[in-house]
C-alpha positions as CSV (number, residue, x, y, z in Angstrom):
1,X,-12.0,-3.4,-7.7
2,X,-8.5,-4.4,-8.5
3,X,-7.5,-5.1,-12.1
4,X,-4.5,-6.5,-13.9
5,X,-3.3,-2.9,-14.6
6,X,-3.1,-2.3,-10.8
7,X,-0.9,-5.3,-10.4
8,X,1.3,-4.4,-13.3
9,X,1.6,-0.8,-12.1
10,X,2.7,-1.9,-8.7
11,X,5.2,-4.3,-10.1
12,X,6.7,-1.8,-12.5
13,X,6.9,0.8,-9.7
14,X,8.7,-1.6,-7.5
15,X,11.1,-2.5,-10.3
16,X,11.8,1.1,-11.1
17,X,12.6,1.9,-7.4
18,X,14.8,-1.2,-7.2
19,X,16.7,0.0,-10.3
20,X,17.3,3.4,-8.6
21,X,18.6,1.8,-5.4
22,X,20.9,-0.6,-7.4
23,X,22.1,2.3,-9.6
24,X,23.0,4.3,-6.5
25,X,24.8,1.3,-5.0
26,X,26.8,0.9,-8.2
27,X,27.8,4.6,-8.0
28,X,28.9,4.1,-4.4
29,X,31.0,1.0,-5.3
30,X,32.5,3.0,-8.3
31,X,33.5,5.8,-5.9
32,X,35.1,3.3,-3.5
33,X,37.0,1.7,-6.4
34,X,38.1,5.0,-7.8
35,X,39.3,6.2,-4.4
36,X,41.3,3.0,-3.9
37,X,42.7,3.2,-7.5
38,X,44.0,6.7,-7.2
39,X,44.9,6.2,-3.6
40,X,42.7,9.0,-2.3
41,X,41.7,7.9,1.2
42,X,39.1,10.7,1.7
43,X,37.3,9.8,-1.5
44,X,37.2,6.1,-0.7
45,X,36.0,6.7,2.9
46,X,33.6,9.6,2.6
47,X,32.3,8.6,-0.8
48,X,31.4,5.2,0.6
49,X,29.9,6.5,3.8
50,X,27.8,9.2,1.9
51,X,26.9,6.7,-0.8
52,X,25.7,4.0,1.5
53,X,23.7,6.6,3.5
54,X,21.9,7.7,0.3
55,X,21.4,4.0,-0.7
56,X,19.9,3.1,2.6
57,X,17.6,6.1,2.7
58,X,16.3,5.5,-0.8
59,X,15.8,1.8,0.0
60,X,13.8,2.6,3.1
61,X,11.8,5.6,1.8
62,X,11.3,4.7,-1.8
63,X,11.7,1.0,-2.4
64,X,10.2,-0.6,0.7
65,X,6.7,1.0,0.4
66,X,6.5,-0.3,-3.2
67,X,7.7,-3.7,-2.1
68,X,5.1,-3.9,0.7
69,X,2.2,-2.7,-1.5
70,X,3.2,-5.2,-4.2
71,X,3.3,-8.0,-1.7
72,X,-0.1,-6.8,-0.3
73,X,-1.7,-6.9,-3.8
74,X,-0.2,-10.4,-4.5
75,X,-1.7,-11.7,-1.3
76,X,-5.1,-10.2,-2.1
77,X,-5.1,-11.7,-5.6
78,X,-4.3,-15.2,-4.4
79,X,-5.7,-15.2,-0.9
80,X,-9.1,-16.3,0.5
81,X,-11.9,-13.8,0.3
82,X,-15.2,-13.5,2.1
83,X,-18.4,-11.7,1.4
84,X,-20.3,-9.8,4.0
85,X,-23.8,-8.3,3.6
86,X,-23.9,-5.3,5.9
87,X,-25.2,-1.7,6.4
88,X,-22.8,1.2,5.7
89,X,-22.1,3.3,8.8
90,X,-19.2,5.7,7.9
91,X,-16.0,6.2,6.0
92,X,-13.1,8.0,7.6
93,X,-11.6,11.0,5.8
94,X,-8.2,10.6,7.4
95,X,-5.6,8.2,6.1
96,X,-3.5,5.8,8.2
97,X,-1.1,3.0,7.4
98,X,-1.9,-0.7,8.0
99,X,0.6,-3.4,6.9
100,X,2.4,-0.8,4.8
101,X,-0.7,0.2,2.9
102,X,-2.4,3.7,3.2
103,X,-6.1,3.1,4.0
104,X,-9.3,4.7,5.1
105,X,-11.4,3.1,7.9
106,X,-14.8,1.9,6.7
107,X,-17.3,1.0,9.4
108,X,-20.2,-1.3,8.6
109,X,-22.9,-2.9,10.7
110,X,-24.2,-6.4,10.4
111,X,-27.6,-5.4,11.7
112,X,-29.9,-2.5,10.9
113,X,-29.7,-1.1,14.4
114,X,-26.0,-0.4,14.0
115,X,-25.0,-2.3,17.1
116,X,-22.8,-5.1,15.6
117,X,-20.2,-3.0,13.7
118,X,-17.2,-4.2,11.7
119,X,-14.1,-2.3,10.6
120,X,-12.9,-2.7,7.0
121,X,-10.0,-1.0,5.3
122,X,-10.4,0.9,2.0
123,X,-7.2,1.3,0.0
124,X,-6.3,5.0,-0.4
125,X,-5.2,4.4,-4.0
126,X,-8.8,3.6,-5.0
127,X,-11.5,6.3,-5.4
128,X,-13.7,6.6,-2.3
129,X,-17.2,5.1,-2.6
130,X,-20.3,7.2,-2.2
131,X,-22.5,5.4,0.2
132,X,-25.2,6.9,2.3
133,X,-25.6,5.9,6.0
134,X,-27.8,2.8,6.4
135,X,-27.3,1.7,2.8
136,X,-27.2,-2.1,2.5
137,X,-24.0,-3.2,0.7
138,X,-22.2,-6.4,0.0
139,X,-18.4,-6.2,0.7
140,X,-15.9,-8.7,-0.6
141,X,-12.8,-8.6,1.6
142,X,-9.4,-10.2,2.1
143,X,-8.9,-10.0,5.8
144,X,-10.2,-6.5,6.6
145,X,-9.2,-5.1,3.2
146,X,-12.1,-4.4,0.8
147,X,-11.5,-6.0,-2.6
148,X,-14.9,-5.5,-4.1
149,X,-18.4,-4.1,-3.2
150,X,-21.9,-4.0,-4.5
151,X,-24.9,-1.9,-3.5
152,X,-27.9,-4.0,-2.4
153,X,-30.4,-1.4,-1.5
154,X,-30.8,2.4,-1.1
155,X,-30.0,3.9,2.2
156,X,-32.2,4.1,5.2
157,X,-31.2,6.0,8.2
158,X,-29.7,3.9,11.1
């Protein structure tokens, strides 16, 4: 499900956002130095305050999500995986965030009756699968995050 291009794209996105944050920090330091050099107290104080506010905002809003997603992909690539044969129950349309990753909830049952259910996480960056209720599938997962899947049989109603 995840390819080398996914890992490269996440890494380049993280580097791009880090470059933006460092560039804004350099502009802030330049404003501070310019204000000190020309002895303009207001430029030195307010330029630094405004610059650091913008740097912090860009760091939190733009860089950290890329950093967390990149760390998540690296953990999934090198971590232990397990395979589970189960029956598909449902896939949530809504998106929520778990460990800094936007996911859809995927419910699967270990038995045909649908009593022993498990919760898996489907990455929102990946296209949603088209399973029918009761379809037997094999899920490969890292923790609860789905890293691969295979259809074992056509769907029967639970």
